[in-house]
Structures are given as structure tokens and as C-alpha cells.
N, C-alpha and C positions, 0 to 999 in steps of 0.2 A: 861071741859068747865068752863069758867069764866063768871059769870052773871054780866053784866053791868047794865041792866034794864030788864023789862019784855019782851022787844022785841029785845034787843041787847046782843049778846053773843060773846065771843072770844073762838076760838078752836085752840089748839096748832097745828102748822104746823109740820109735821114729814116727814122724808125722803120718806116714802111710799106715801105721798100726792103730790109728785112731779108733776105728770101729771095734777092733779086738780089745782095746783098752776100755772102751765104754761098756761092751758086753761083760767083760770080766768084773768091772767095778759094780755094775748093776746086779751081778750075782753075789759078790762077796761083801759089799758094804752094807746093804740093808739088814741082814740078819742081826748083827750086833749093835746097829746104830739107829734103826728106824724108830725105836721107841722115843728117841730124843726129839723127833720132828712132829709137829702138829699134824694130826690125821695120819701119822706114820708115813708121810710123803716126803721122801728125801730126794726126789727128782731134781729140785732146784739146786741142791748142793752138788749132786753128781754132774749136772750140766755146767755149773759154775767152775768146778775143778777140772772136769774132763772134756769140756767143750773144745771145739776147734781153736777158738781164739786163745784160750788159756793154755792149751797144749802147745801151740806155736810159740807163745811167750816163754813157757817153761823150757822148751827145747832149745831156744835161742840163748839161754843162760850158759855161758861157757864154763862156769864153775859148778854146774849141776850134772849129776849122774842120775839117769832115770832108766829103770829096768823092770822087765817082767821077771818074776821069780818062777823058775821052772824046777819042779821036783818030779823025779821019775818020768820025765818027758811030758808032764802036764803043767800048764800054766796055772799057778796057785796063788799069785799075788803080785804086788808091786813094791818097789823100793825106790825112793828118791832121796839123794843126798845133795847138799849144796856146801861145797868147801869155801873157806874164807868168807863165810857169811857173817856180817857184823851182828853183834849182840850188844845192845846198849848197856846191859848189866855188867859186861866185861869189855869195856871199850879198848883196852890195850892188849887184847889177846886175839890171835887168829882162831876162829871157831868153825866147826862143821855143824850144819843144821841137818838133822835126820828128819827131813820134811814129811815123808810119807813112808809108812810101812803098813801094808795091809796084807793079811794072809787069809785064805779061805778056812772056814771052820774045820774042814776035814784034815788039815795038816797042822792045826794048832796043837801044841803039846808034844810035838815030835822032834824038837831040837832045831827046827829050821830058823826060827827067830834068833836063837842063840848064835847060829852060824852067821846070820846076816848082821847081827850086832858086832860080832868079832871082826868080820870083814870090813864093816863100816868104820870101826875104830882104827883098823889097819890103814885104810885109805886116808883118814883124817891125819894120822901120824905121819904118813908118807908125804903129806902136804904141809908138814910143820904146824898143824893146828894143835893147840894145847887143850882144847875143850870141845866136847860134842854135846849137843843139846836137842831137845824135842819139846813139842807141846802135846799134852794128853788131856782127854776129857777126865774130869775128876770123878766121874761116876763109873769109869771102866776099871773095876777092881782087879780083874785078872791081868789086864795090861799094866796097871800101876804096880802090882806085886812083882811082875816080871821086870819092869824098869828098875825098881828098888833093888831087886836081886842082882841086877847088872851093875849096880853102883851109882845109879842116877839119884840125885837129890833134888827136892823141890826148892826152887829159888824164888818163885813168885806165883801168886794166885791171880788168875785173870778171868774175865767174863767175855764170852762170845757175844757179839752184837747182832746175831741173826734172829730176827723177829719170828722166824718160822720154827725155831727151836723153843720148846717149853721153857719158860723163864727159869724155873727151878733146876733145869738141867743144862744151863749154859756155862757152868764152871769149867775152867781149864787150868792146868798146871804147866808152868814152864819148868822143865827139869834139865839138869846138866850133869856132866861127869867130866872130871879132870882126866886128861890123858897123860 
């Protein structure tokens, strides 16, 4: 366990935690994102990202940190960082990819994301990474406001190639912050 604060902990996600991860993401992903998917069916995406094959691949990456976020003894989200992740827009810099941060609706707005971002930046700096970056849906206004408040700037517009997402909702932003 990694202690972020008195009430906030990170617990390593292991292969044997697969069912717990799937249950958590089936609970916290659909409410803010199901509208993006045709028929509001995001099961394909959840299976793609949190299926056994992908989980094994992600856990085998030695530069990745993958955690359950625990607040007041309750699992409320996930965080995944990848240090030393190449970013073609900054080929001469060591960078950290904030790959996944999902928090359940009931803990949003309580300062948890702020603590996780601060901790993630600390880890990036400890690994001599000079930049931290993420990808965000361009329609998630609350998240984008938070990222901007943290000092992240948009460096590129992208489009997801998932046919199962409504075409007009496939926009993504590549955002970064110098450390």
C-alpha cells in the first residue's frame, strides 16, 4: 500500500485482482461515458481495456504503476502511470503517461484527483521525467477544466477510431504539463 494521505491509499493491482477491477470499472465507467457509445453499450471497451489478456500485458510493463484508489477504506477508482513513455511530440524528453485515472462519481470534487495528480507528478520527477501527459475526451468538460487548472495544455487534437462511439463524440485531446 502507498499512503497518499490519512484517508487516501493506493493498492497495487495484480493479476489475481482481475474480477475486482472488472466489477469496479463496470460500476464507475458507464455513468460519465456511456453516452459516447452507440446504444450506450460500453461493454466492448471495458472488455478491451480490462480483459485478462490486456491486464496481463499492462501488468508486465516494468515502467507502469497500476493501482486501485482507496478512500476511507473503500475502492473508489484506478490510477495507471507509465514512466519513461515515449511521446513523439517530445522525442528528446523523458515523459510520464498518465494513462488512466477514473474515480467514482461519489468522490469527485473532494480533492482526491488533486492528490493523485500531485503524487503522479512526484513519481515522474523522481524518475527524471520532464513532462507528464494524458489523453482526454474533448467532450468531458469537467475533466478538461480540472486538467487545465492543473497546468495541462492541449498539444494536439485527435480522433478515436472506435466505430462503436458516435462519430461526433470521438474527439480526443493530447494534453501535457512540463515538470
